[in-house]
N, C-alpha and C positions, 0 to 999 in steps of 0.2 A: 306896772301897768303901762308905763311908758315904753318899756322894752317890747311889749306885745304890739303896741302901735307901730313900732319901727320894724319889727320882724316881718310883718306882712308886706312891707315895702321892699325887703331884700329880694324876694323872687322877681318882683316887678323890675327892679333896677338891674338885676342880672340878665333878665330876658331882654331888656332894652339895650344893654351893652353887647350881648351876643348878637342881637339883630343889627347893631351898628357895625360889628365886625363882618358879618356876612353880607350886608347890603351897605356898601360904602356911602357915606353921606346920608344914610338913612332913607335913600330913595329906592322905591321898588323898581326893578329893572325888567323891561320886556326884551324882545329880540334886539340885539345890538348890531347885527349884521344881516345883510340880505344878499342873496344870489340873484343876478339878473342875466338872463339868457339873451345873447345877441345873435341874430341871424344875418347872413349876407348871401344874396343870390347873385351869382356872377352873370354879367351881361355878356352873351356870346352869340356868334353867328355860326350856323351850321346848315349848309345846303348840300344836297346831292341830286344828281341828274340821272335819269334812266330813259332810254338806253344810253350807254356811254360811247357808242359808235353808231354810225349810220353810213349807208352807201346809197348813192343815187343810181348805182348800177351803170349800164351803158347809157351814155348821154350823146345826143346829136348836136352837131355844131349849131350855135346860135339859139339853142333851146333854152326855155325857162323851165327848169326842173325844180319841183317843190315837193315837200313831204305832204302837201295838201292833196297830191294825187292819191294818197292813202286815206288821210283824215287830218282834220285840224287838231291841234293839241297833241302832236305826235310824241313829243318829248315830255316827260313828267319831272318837274322839279319838286323835291321834298324839302321842306323848310322846318327844321327843329330848333330854330333860333329862339332866344328869349327877348328879342327886340324886333321892332319893325325893320324890314330889310328891303333895300333897293338892289336889284340884280343888274349888272352890266355885262356886255358881251364884246369881245374883240378877238381877232386872230392872234394866237400866240406862236404858231409855226406856219409859215406860208406854204403855198403850193409847192410840190416837188420841183416842177419846171415851169409851170405857167406863171405869168405875171399877175399881179393883183390890180384890178381896175375895171372900168366899163368894158363890156364885151368887145373884143377885137381878136385878131389871130393870137392864139395861145395866151389870152388874157381873160380872166374870169373873176367874179366876186360872189359873195353870199349876201342874202337878205334874210331877215328873220321877222317873226311876228309873235305877239304876246297872246297866243291861244285863239286869235280871231281870224287867222288865215289871210290877213291883209298884206303880209310881206312888205311892210312899210318901214322897216328898220334896216338900214345898210350896215352890215357888219364891218367895222373899221379894221384896216390892216395895221400890223405893227409898224412903226412904233407909235402910231396914232393913239390918242386916248380912247378908252372904251366908251361905248354909248349905252344908254339905259335900255334894257330889254323889258324889265318889269319894275314899275315904280312903287315904292312904299307898300310892300306886302305887310299885312297884319301879322302879328306874332303867330308863328306856326302855320301860316297860310301856304298850302301847297297849290301849285298852278302848272299850267301846261304852256308849251310854246312849239313853234315849228321853224324850219329853215328852208331856204330855197337857193338854188344855184343858177346864176346867170352865166351860161356856158360860153366859151370862146366862139367867135364866128367861124373859125377854122382851126384845125389841129395840124401841127407839123410833126407830131410824135404820137405814137400809140401807147405810150407808157401810162400806167395808172397814176393819177394825180391824187395827192392827199394834202390836207391842211388840218391844223388843230385850232379849235376855238376855245376861248377861256371865258367861263362864267364866273363872276366875282360878286359876292354879297357884301354889302356895306350897310351900316346903320342909317336909317332914314328918319 
């Protein structure tokens, strides 16, 4: 009778031993690892301007020539940046033969405005630092601007004059 009492314990002991082998320490295990997805959005600045060229056409000596003659907001700046952007303006390549400065014989400069037609931003000549054209645009904010020419008081040459301006976006 004693053997019968012990025999029913054998399957129980075997089951407990096998369980101890499968589950170390006898602890029930849940997930022991987890995957975590990490994302990073790059902070970048991307601006484009249209049109990329403009001609004042025939200019008269001493004239104040502006894109306002057509409309304000003549240039369109498209901003696809992921941060707020301040855009600056300056000359990157000076006139072909004119000097840069207040109107005088063969001397001219450019003025710009931030879409309001005020022409209150003097465009600095190289190597001067750029000046702000549009401050702290919101992320992806597109905006317009215009430019004006303060023509020389007299011309000593009839050659076509050309200069290049540089628009630069920086985080604000």
